[in-house]
C-alpha positions in Angstrom: 42.1 -56.6 81.3 44.1 -54.6 78.8 45.9 -56.6 76.1 49.5 -55.4 75.6 50.9 -57.9 73.2 53.1 -56.2 70.7 53.3 -53.0 72.7 56.6 -51.3 73.4 57.4 -51.0 77.1 60.1 -48.8 78.7 61.6 -50.0 82.0 64.1 -47.8 83.8 66.5 -49.5 86.1 66.1 -52.7 84.1 69.4 -54.3 84.7 68.7 -56.0 87.9 66.2 -56.5 90.8 62.6 -55.5 90.3 63.3 -53.8 87.0 64.6 -57.0 85.5 61.6 -58.9 86.8 59.3 -56.3 85.2 61.0 -56.7 81.9 60.8 -60.5 82.0 57.1 -60.4 83.1 56.2 -58.0 80.3 58.0 -60.2 77.7 55.9 -63.1 78.9 52.9 -61.1 77.9 54.2 -60.6 74.4 55.6 -57.1 74.8 58.7 -55.5 73.3 61.2 -53.9 75.6 63.2 -50.7 75.9 65.7 -51.2 78.7 67.3 -48.4 80.6 70.4 -48.8 82.8 73.4 -46.7 83.7 75.6 -48.6 81.3 74.3 -50.3 78.2 76.4 -53.4 79.0 74.5 -54.0 82.1 71.4 -55.3 80.2 73.2 -57.5 77.7 72.3 -60.8 79.4 68.8 -59.6 80.0 68.4 -58.8 76.3 69.3 -62.4 75.4 66.7 -63.7 77.8 64.0 -61.4 76.5 64.8 -62.3 72.9 64.5 -66.0 73.7 60.9 -65.2 74.8 60.2 -63.6 71.4 60.5 -60.0 72.4 62.2 -57.3 70.4 64.6 -55.4 72.6 66.6 -52.2 72.6 68.9 -50.9 75.4 69.8 -47.4 76.4 72.1 -45.9 79.0 71.8 -42.8 81.2 72.8 -41.6 84.6 69.5 -40.3 85.9 71.2 -38.1 88.4 72.3 -35.9 85.4 69.5 -33.9 83.7 71.5 -33.8 80.5 71.6 -37.5 80.3 67.9 -37.8 81.0 67.3 -35.6 78.0 69.8 -37.6 75.9 67.9 -40.8 76.9 64.6 -39.2 75.7 66.2 -38.2 72.4 67.6 -41.7 71.9 64.3 -43.4 72.5 62.5 -41.0 70.2 65.2 -41.7 67.5 64.5 -45.4 67.8 61.2 -44.8 66.0 58.8 -46.8 68.1 55.7 -45.8 70.0 56.2 -46.1 73.8 52.9 -47.4 75.1 53.9 -48.3 78.7 56.5 -46.8 81.0 57.7 -48.3 84.2 59.6 -45.6 86.1 61.3 -48.2 88.3 64.8 -46.8 88.8 65.5 -45.3 92.2 68.3 -44.4 94.6 68.5 -44.8 98.4 71.6 -42.7 98.9 72.5 -43.7 102.4 71.2 -44.7 105.9 72.1 -41.8 108.2 72.3 -43.2 111.7 73.3 -39.7 112.8 70.2 -38.3 111.1 70.5 -34.8 112.6 73.7 -34.5 110.5 72.1 -35.8 107.3 74.2 -34.3 104.5 72.2 -31.7 102.6 73.5 -33.3 99.4 71.2 -36.3 100.1 68.2 -34.2 99.0 69.1 -32.9 95.5 70.5 -36.1 94.2 67.5 -38.1 95.7 65.0 -35.7 94.1 66.8 -35.7 90.7 66.7 -39.5 90.5 63.5 -40.4 92.4 61.3 -37.5 91.5 62.5 -35.3 88.7 63.7 -37.9 86.2 60.6 -40.0 86.3 58.4 -37.0 86.0 60.4 -35.7 83.1 59.6 -39.0 81.3 56.0 -38.6 82.2 55.9 -35.1 80.8 57.5 -36.3 77.6 55.6 -39.4 76.8 52.1 -38.5 78.1 51.3 -36.1 75.2 52.3 -38.8 72.7 50.1 -41.3 74.5 47.2 -38.9 74.5 47.6 -38.2 70.8 47.4 -42.0 70.1 44.6 -42.5 72.7 46.3 -45.1 74.8 49.1 -45.3 77.4 50.1 -46.6 80.8 52.7 -45.2 83.2 53.5 -46.8 86.5 55.8 -44.8 88.9 57.5 -46.6 91.7 57.1 -45.0 95.1 57.7 -46.1 98.6 55.6 -46.5 101.7 58.6 -45.7 103.9 57.6 -43.9 107.1 59.1 -42.8 110.4 62.7 -43.2 109.0 64.5 -40.0 109.7 67.6 -41.9 108.8 66.5 -41.9 105.1 65.3 -38.3 104.8 66.4 -37.6 101.2 64.9 -40.9 100.0 61.6 -40.7 101.8 61.1 -37.0 100.9 61.7 -37.7 97.2 59.4 -40.6 97.1 56.7 -38.7 98.9 57.1 -35.9 96.3 56.8 -38.4 93.5 53.6 -39.8 94.9 52.1 -36.2 95.2 53.0 -35.0 91.7 52.0 -38.4 90.2 48.5 -38.2 91.8 48.1 -34.5 90.8 49.0 -35.3 87.2 46.8 -38.4 87.1 43.8 -36.3 88.2 44.3 -34.2 85.0 44.2 -37.4 82.8 40.7 -38.4 83.9 38.5 -39.4 81.0 41.4 -40.6 78.9 42.8 -44.1 78.3 46.2 -42.9 79.4 46.4 -44.3 83.0 49.0 -43.0 85.4 49.5 -45.1 88.6 51.8 -45.7 91.5 53.2 -48.9 92.8 55.0 -49.6 96.1 57.0 -52.8 95.9 57.5 -53.0 99.7 60.8 -53.7 101.4 62.5 -56.2 99.3 65.9 -58.0 99.2 67.3 -55.9 96.3 70.5 -53.9 96.1 68.5 -50.9 97.3 66.6 -52.8 100.1 69.5 -54.8 101.4 69.7 -58.5 102.5 67.6 -58.1 105.7 64.4 -57.1 103.9 61.4 -59.4 104.5 60.3 -59.8 100.9 61.8 -61.5 98.0 61.9 -59.4 94.8 59.8 -62.0 93.0 57.0 -61.3 95.4 56.5 -57.9 93.7 55.1 -59.6 90.5 52.3 -59.1 89.5 51.7 -56.1 91.9 54.3 -53.8 90.3 53.0 -54.4 86.8 49.2 -54.6 87.4 48.9 -50.8 86.7 49.8 -51.5 83.1 46.9 -53.9 82.6 43.9 -52.1 84.3 41.3 -51.2 81.8 38.6 -49.2 83.6 40.0 -45.7 83.0 40.6 -44.9 86.7 43.6 -42.8 87.4 45.9 -42.2 90.3 45.7 -45.5 92.2 48.5 -46.8 94.5 49.1 -50.5 94.0 51.0 -51.9 97.0 52.7 -54.9 95.5 52.7 -57.2 98.5 48.8 -57.1 98.5 49.0 -59.0 95.1 51.7 -61.5 96.0 50.8 -65.0 94.9 48.0 -63.9 92.6 47.9 -64.5 88.9 47.9 -61.3 86.8 44.2 -61.9 86.0 43.4 -62.1 89.7 45.6 -59.1 90.4 43.7 -57.0 87.8 40.3 -57.9 89.5 41.7 -56.8 92.8 43.3 -53.7 91.4 40.1 -52.2 89.9 38.5 -52.3 93.4 41.1 -49.9 94.7 40.1 -46.2 94.6 42.1 -43.3 93.4 44.3 -41.6 96.0 42.0 -38.6 96.1 39.0 -40.8 96.7 40.4 -42.6 99.8 
């Protein structure tokens, strides 16, 4: 299992829900945190919790629906002067549930793609060359297994696109120790998932972080977090390395 103590970890959408849980879990493993949210004040309380665990912490703000703010986020992280070893592209948007799905607003698609597909891939494209130059890196992109939900066309299409481009890029990274993976948290009781979801957010740990700890060089896996619910991280890694790449299924 990969040792990440002392590594810098970027978590997008860190202020609440699964992103917050990711940050706390990584701090427990001795990592330092770069926290993204839409407003820097949103992560203030989390910063205090992480520092209490011994982590160094920096916070950044950006509206991922705006490409200029994504670029400003990248510039700000670069200016912080630390090597980003792990990226969790956790932030996402479910723009609306369209009961009258044949009248889905066309605007659902561009904003969903910008936040759920384009912004995370822009972070991949920026940080992967730096990781390759150092010979190490982990990126975990959060997708969704949503199916047969025409009511959520923009969301489901953008997540399907993220899965596709992540798998395609991961294929190009074979033979390196820069491992690009996907995770699907499942339907959880978060602000995005709503109160009727069957899974508690806590059930996603360690499944949503296991991709950062695999050490066998295999790219392009999909880690469905609910398969790992109740396992220790060590147990989760043993299960994770038995899962094939998406193109090998």
